[in-house]
Phi, psi and omega in degrees: 000147180234133175243136183242130178236121179257153176211163173107353178292173179161196181251129179216155173284152173303136189098346185274188183229150169218154175234125179261140170234153182215118178253130185250148178214164178109214189272079180259063184287310179227114181259114182278323183198158175212153174167203186231136172236166173217158184214116174272155181302132184084356184236167175286152174293133189238147180287139173252311180194131180227156159257128178251205183310135185068230182239020180287142181246160180219129177235147166302143174304327188290343185243000183298133183084349179246317180261153176221116180268141176218167179210160175237098186295334181287334181248014178048046187237142175231138178242161176221112173268125187241116172244167185045049185296148183233150173315324182284358171276355176293124176175195176256122182262136183242138169274149183221134165237127170259116187237123180046039172088355177258143177268124170244144183238149175278179188280347181094139177225136180279129169244123184240124179247115179268147183272000000 
């Protein structure tokens, strides 16, 4: 079993910044990928930023140049630095770890960007 604990969401004005963090614990034998997704009400969950095999990163076009994903392998932690936030970034953000082919999700953290 893998447990994920997210932190760092909140309310910020447009143009501001937030940093999300996700700490993983449990049976982390082989981590295939880790990253962040978001899901607005009534919409599908979408990729925001991920690390896949090795150190390659993948970003949604809508966040390129504004968001940066980073990780601390020693602490099994992944972060998402979000700069120049826009009202359309408002939604719930979910941390994801893919471990031995299984997807584990955090509890979700709300990010609200006011205009």
